C-alpha positions in Angstrom: -42.2 -7.2 5.1 -43.6 -3.7 4.9 -46.3 -3.3 7.6 -48.5 -1.1 5.3 -50.1 -4.3 4.0 -51.0 -5.7 7.4 -54.5 -4.2 7.6 -55.3 -5.2 4.0 -54.1 -8.7 4.5 -56.1 -9.1 7.7 -59.3 -7.7 6.0 -58.8 -10.1 3.1 -58.3 -13.1 5.5 -61.6 -12.2 7.3 -63.5 -11.8 4.0 -62.2 -15.2 2.8 -63.1 -16.7 6.3 -59.7 -18.1 6.9 -58.6 -19.5 10.3 -55.0 -18.6 9.7 -53.0 -16.6 7.1 -49.2 -16.8 6.8 -46.6 -15.3 4.6 -43.3 -17.2 4.6 -40.0 -15.8 3.2 -37.0 -17.8 2.1 -33.4 -16.8 2.7 -31.0 -19.1 0.8 -27.4 -19.9 1.5 -27.1 -20.4 -2.2 -29.6 -19.9 -5.1 -31.0 -23.1 -6.6 -31.2 -22.7 -10.4 -31.6 -26.2 -11.8 -35.2 -27.1 -12.8 -34.5 -30.7 -12.0 -33.1 -30.1 -8.6 -34.9 -32.5 -6.2 -32.9 -31.9 -3.0 -34.2 -29.3 -0.6 -31.8 -26.3 -0.5 -30.3 -24.9 2.7 -32.5 -22.0 3.6 -34.0 -20.1 6.5 -37.7 -19.5 6.5 -38.9 -16.3 8.0 -42.5 -15.8 9.2 -43.0 -12.2 8.0 -46.8 -12.2 8.5 -48.9 -14.3 10.9 -52.7 -13.7 11.2 -54.9 -16.0 13.2 -58.7 -15.9 13.9 -59.6 -15.7 17.5 -56.0 -16.0 18.6 -55.8 -17.4 22.2 -53.0 -18.0 24.6 -52.2 -21.4 23.1 -51.3 -19.8 19.7 -49.7 -16.6 21.0 -46.2 -18.0 20.8 -44.8 -17.3 17.3 -41.8 -18.9 15.6 -39.9 -16.0 13.9 -37.8 -18.3 11.7 -36.9 -22.0 11.1 -34.9 -24.2 8.8 -36.7 -25.1 5.5 -35.9 -28.8 6.0 -37.6 -28.8 9.4 -41.1 -28.3 7.9 -42.3 -31.0 5.5 -45.3 -28.9 4.3 -43.0 -25.9 3.6 -40.6 -28.2 1.7 -43.6 -29.6 -0.3 -44.7 -26.1 -1.2 -41.1 -25.2 -2.4 -40.9 -28.4 -4.5 -44.2 -27.8 -6.2 -43.4 -24.2 -7.0 -44.3 -22.3 -9.1 -47.5 -24.4 -9.0 -49.9 -23.7 -6.2 -51.2 -26.4 -3.8 -54.9 -26.9 -3.0 -55.9 -29.3 -0.2 -59.7 -29.4 0.5 -60.0 -31.9 3.4 -58.2 -34.0 5.9 -58.2 -37.0 3.6 -56.3 -35.2 0.9 -53.9 -33.8 3.5 -53.2 -37.3 4.9 -52.4 -38.5 1.4 -49.3 -36.4 1.6 -48.0 -38.8 4.3 -46.9 -35.9 6.5 -47.2 -37.0 10.1 -45.4 -34.2 11.9 -44.7 -30.6 11.2 -43.8 -27.5 13.1 -46.8 -27.1 15.4 -46.8 -23.3 15.5 -46.8 -23.1 11.7 -48.9 -26.1 10.6 -51.1 -27.5 13.5 -51.9 -30.9 11.9 -54.4 -31.6 14.7 -56.6 -28.7 13.6 -55.7 -28.2 9.9 -58.3 -29.5 7.4 -57.8 -27.5 4.2 -54.9 -25.6 2.8 -54.0 -23.3 -0.1 -50.3 -22.6 -0.7 -49.4 -20.0 -3.4 -45.7 -19.5 -4.2 -44.1 -16.1 -4.3 -41.7 -16.3 -7.2 -39.9 -14.4 -9.9 -39.5 -15.8 -13.4 -36.1 -16.0 -15.0 -35.1 -15.2 -18.6 -33.9 -18.7 -19.5 -36.1 -21.8 -19.5 -33.1 -23.7 -18.0 -33.5 -21.9 -14.7 -36.0 -22.7 -12.1 -38.0 -19.6 -11.1 -36.6 -17.9 -8.0 -38.9 -18.9 -5.1 -39.0 -16.0 -2.7 -41.5 -17.6 -0.3 -45.0 -18.9 0.2 -48.4 -17.4 0.9 -50.3 -19.9 3.1 -54.1 -19.9 3.8 -55.3 -22.4 6.4 -58.8 -23.5 7.5 -59.7 -25.9 10.3 -62.6 -27.4 8.4 -63.0 -28.9 5.0 -63.2 -26.4 2.2 -63.4 -26.4 -1.6 -61.3 -23.5 -2.8 -63.2 -21.5 -5.4 -61.6 -20.0 -8.5 -62.4 -16.5 -7.3 -60.7 -17.2 -4.0 -57.6 -18.6 -5.7 -57.4 -15.5 -8.0 -57.6 -13.3 -4.9 -54.8 -15.3 -3.4 -52.7 -15.0 -6.6 -53.3 -11.2 -6.7 -52.1 -10.9 -3.0 -49.1 -13.1 -3.8 -48.1 -10.7 -6.6 -48.4 -7.7 -4.3 -46.4 -9.4 -1.6 -43.7 -10.5 -4.2 -43.4 -6.9 -5.4 -43.1 -5.7 -1.9 -40.3 -8.2 -1.1 -38.5 -7.3 -4.3 -38.7 -3.6 -3.5 -37.4 -4.3 0.0 -34.5 -6.3 -1.4 -33.7 -3.5 -3.9 -33.9 -0.8 -1.3 -31.7 -3.0 1.0 -29.1 -3.5 -1.7 -29.1 0.2 -2.6 -28.8 1.1 1.1 -26.0 -1.4 1.5 -24.2 0.1 -1.5 -24.8 3.6 -0.2 -23.5 2.6 3.2 -20.5 0.9 1.7 -19.7 3.9 -0.6 -20.2 6.3 2.3 -17.7 4.3 4.3 -15.3 4.2 1.4 -15.8 7.9 0.8 -15.2 8.7 4.5 -12.0 6.6 4.5 -10.9 8.2 1.3 -11.6 11.7 2.7 -9.6 10.8 5.8 -6.7 9.5 3.8 -6.8 12.6 1.5 -6.9 14.9 4.5 -3.8 13.1 6.0 -2.1 13.1 2.6 -3.0 16.7 2.1 -1.6 17.7 5.5 1.5 15.7 4.8 1.9 17.3 1.4 1.5 20.7 2.9 4.2 19.9 5.4 6.5 18.6 2.7 5.9 21.8 0.6 6.7 24.0 3.6 9.8 21.9 4.2 10.8 22.2 0.5 10.3 25.9 0.6 12.5 26.2 3.7 15.2 24.0 2.1 15.0 25.9 -1.2 15.4 29.2 0.6 18.5 27.8 2.5 19.8 26.5 -0.9 19.3 29.9 -2.5 21.0 31.7 0.3 23.9 29.2 0.3 24.4 29.6 -3.5 24.2 33.3 -3.3 26.7 33.6 -0.4 29.0 31.0 -1.9 28.9 32.7 -5.3 29.8 36.1 -3.8 32.5 34.4 -1.8 34.0 32.8 -4.9 33.6 35.3 -7.7 36.0 37.9 -6.3 38.9 35.5 -5.5 38.4 33.7 -8.8 38.5 37.0 -10.7 41.6 38.0 -8.9 43.2 34.6 -9.7 42.3 35.0 -13.3 43.9 38.5 -13.4 47.0 37.2 -11.6 47.4 34.4 -14.1 47.2 36.8 -17.0 49.8 39.1 -15.4 52.1 36.1 -14.8 51.8 35.1 -18.5 52.8 38.6 -19.6 56.0 38.7 -17.6 56.9 35.0 -17.9 58.6 33.9 -21.1 59.3 30.3 -20.2 57.2 28.1 -22.5 56.7 25.3 -20.0 55.6 27.8 -17.4 53.2 29.4 -19.8 51.7 26.0 -20.6 51.0 25.4 -16.9 49.6 28.9 -16.6 47.3 28.2 -19.6 46.0 25.1 -17.7 45.4 27.2 -14.6 43.6 29.8 -16.6 41.3 27.2 -18.2 40.5 25.7 -14.8 39.9 29.1 -13.4 37.6 29.9 -16.3 35.6 26.7 -15.6 35.1 27.6 -12.0 33.9 31.1 -13.0 31.5 29.6 -15.5 30.2 27.2 -12.8 29.5 30.1 -10.4 27.8 32.1 -13.2 25.7 29.1 -14.2 24.7 28.4 -10.6 23.6 32.0 -10.2 21.7 32.0 -13.6 19.9 28.7 -12.6 18.9 30.2 -9.3 17.5 33.3 -11.0 15.6 31.2 -13.4 14.1 29.0 -10.7 13.1 32.0 -8.6 11.8 33.9 -11.8 14.2 36.7 -11.1 16.0 36.5 -14.5 14.9 39.4 -16.6 14.8 39.0 -20.4 15.0 41.8 -22.9 13.7 41.1 -26.4 15.6 42.9 -29.1 16.5 42.7 -32.7 19.6 40.6 -32.9 21.7 40.6 -36.1 23.0 37.1 -36.3 26.3 37.6 -38.4 28.2 39.4 -35.6 27.0 37.0 -33.0 27.9 33.9 -35.1 31.3 35.4 -36.0 32.1 35.8 -32.3 31.0 32.2 -31.6 33.1 30.9 -34.5 36.2 32.8 -33.3 35.6 31.6 -29.7 35.4 27.9 -30.6 37.5 27.7 -33.8 40.9 27.2 -32.0 39.6 24.6 -29.6 37.8 22.7 -32.4 40.9 22.9 -34.7 43.0 21.4 -32.0 40.5 18.5 -31.8 40.5 18.2 -35.6 36.8 19.0 -35.7 35.3 21.2 -38.5 32.8 23.9 -37.4 30.1 24.5 -40.0 27.6 27.4 -39.7 24.5 27.3 -41.9 22.5 30.5 -41.1 19.4 31.3 -43.2 18.3 34.4 -41.2 19.5 37.9 -41.0 18.2 38.6 -37.5 15.9 37.3 -34.8 13.9 38.9 -32.0 14.8 37.4 -28.6 17.0 38.0 -25.5 20.7 38.4 -26.5 22.2 37.1 -23.3 20.0 34.0 -23.2 20.4 33.0 -26.8 24.2 33.5 -26.7 24.5 31.4 -23.6 22.3 28.7 -25.0 24.3 28.3 -28.2 27.6 28.5 -26.4 26.7 25.7 -24.0 25.4 23.5 -26.8 28.5 24.0 -28.9 30.7 23.3 -25.8 28.7 20.1 -25.2 29.1 19.1 -28.9 32.8 19.8 -28.8 33.3 17.7 -25.7 31.5 14.6 -27.1 32.4 14.8 -30.8 34.6 12.2 -32.5 37.9 13.4 -34.0 37.9 14.4 -37.7 34.1 15.0 -37.8 31.9 18.1 -38.1 29.9 20.2 -35.8 27.1 22.0 -37.6 25.1 25.0 -36.4 22.0 25.6 -38.4 19.6 28.5 -37.9 16.4 28.8 -40.0 12.7 29.7 -39.8 9.8 27.3 -40.2 6.4 28.9 -40.4 6.3 31.3 -37.3 9.1 29.6 -35.4 12.8 30.1 -35.2 14.8 26.9 -35.2 18.3 26.4 -34.0 20.0 23.0 -34.6 23.4 21.9 -33.4 24.6 18.5 -34.6 27.7 16.5 -34.0 28.9 12.9 -34.5 29.4 10.8 -31.4 28.1 7.9 -29.4 24.4 6.9 -28.9 22.2 9.0 -26.6 19.5 6.5 -25.7 15.9 7.3 -25.0 16.2 7.3 -21.2 19.4 9.5 -21.3 17.7 12.0 -23.6 15.5 12.9 -20.7 18.0 12.6 -17.9 20.7 14.8 -19.6 18.7 17.9 -18.8 18.7 17.2 -15.1 21.1 19.4 -13.0 24.5 17.7 -12.2 23.7 14.7 -14.3 26.8 13.2 -15.9 26.0 11.1 -19.0 27.0 7.6 -19.7 29.7 8.8 -22.1 31.4 10.9 -19.5 33.5 8.0 -18.3 35.4 8.2 -21.6 35.8 12.0 -21.5 38.8 13.3 -19.6 37.6 16.9 -19.7 34.3 16.4 -17.9 32.0 19.3 -16.9 29.8 20.1 -14.0 26.5 18.7 -15.4 24.9 22.1 -15.2 25.2 23.1 -18.9 22.3 21.3 -20.4 20.1 22.0 -17.4 20.8 25.7 -17.8 20.1 25.5 -21.5 16.7 23.9 -21.0 15.7 26.5 -18.4 16.8 29.3 -20.6 14.9 27.9 -23.6 11.7 27.5 -21.5 12.2 31.1 -20.2 12.0 32.2 -23.9 8.8 30.1 -24.3 10.6 27.6 -26.4 11.2 23.9 -26.4 14.3 21.8 -26.8 14.6 18.2 -28.2 17.4 15.8 -28.7 17.7 13.0 -31.3 20.3 10.3 -31.9 20.3 8.7 -35.3 22.5 5.7 -36.2 24.7 6.1 -39.2 24.8 3.6 -42.0 27.8 1.2 -42.0 29.1 2.8 -38.8 28.8 2.4 -35.0 28.5 6.2 -34.7 25.5 8.4 -34.3 24.4 11.8 -35.5 23.2 13.7 -32.3 21.1 16.8 -32.8 19.8 19.3 -30.3 16.9 21.2 -31.7 15.6 24.5 -30.2 12.2 25.8 -31.3 11.0 29.2 -30.1 8.4 31.7 -31.5 9.5 34.4 -33.8 8.5 37.7 -32.1 7.5 40.9 -33.9 9.5 44.0 -33.6 7.7 46.1 -31.1 
């Protein structure tokens, strides 16, 4: 108990002419709550204050703590709580039939009169026994009738001591929580520091690997572009001088494959520039009819061969954006639609304005693109589920490049796959939305 009350308690004991004044505090293994509980709970009793008049060597030895069940008078005080106990003489004490007790707490050879006042806290429900925190014990070695005023002083002291005990418990709990949180915080800070260092190491390693990747792609692209261009030129020359139809067919296949490799190299370089923020864009006024005519001529032969109809629905005369980016975006999406379209269906390119946004939609009829795949198809080198049924597969860079180019134009790209009525086929639509810029 807080030592600031010691002087006041000693002064009060002297004024009341006590021979001994004790404050006992209970520490339970569990909290008894039943009003009708008759058995003594398992608890440790701590002597938190011990005052004796004319203390001699016989009584200098003090018991710091003891088991509640070892002291009959302490048990009696607990059982009677929250009522107090008044014993005025030896006869009344003997009526309790207590023959032995802890000598250093209750010396029955000297004890004549006794006042025990419980230290307790009331509970909200009547079904619960008040929480008994301890006992305030006043002893005299001669008979004594306890006056009402003396009892009131004892009750007042009990309230002060109870408040002190509750405050100490609250402070102890708060300190325990503070210590626990401090320990947790320190552990968390240590873990965060280690994770932070590990993350910095990973970032540095990623930077190093990314630099190696960029250097590799750049050197590989330079090493491939020239021979591929020479091969393409050589194939064109062979087609001019060779009139054999079977040879020309084989040369066409070689030319197509060479064109794919050139596109792969160009796409890799463009992706690298986008990732390193080195790709410059030039916003300009783009008249759509010439651009769409070129795209139609570029894809019409391929789509006609696949029995696919190419429909263009353009509602705008012009847009302000980067010509190279928008051309490459539409080309890649049309190429993707051509690859996965069912025969004897339509591919539709629609361009329109909605509020302050330009919208480009490219739709085709094909297989389902499920929700998970709608996210994954924009990852570099991802080959979709449908690719196993496509003989003319690509590199998996096209849609990744499209998304990067769209984001570079401050736009967004979405994909939807809608089931058709009375059919196992789906209408797949890629929608690009980017802001309409003013002519500056």
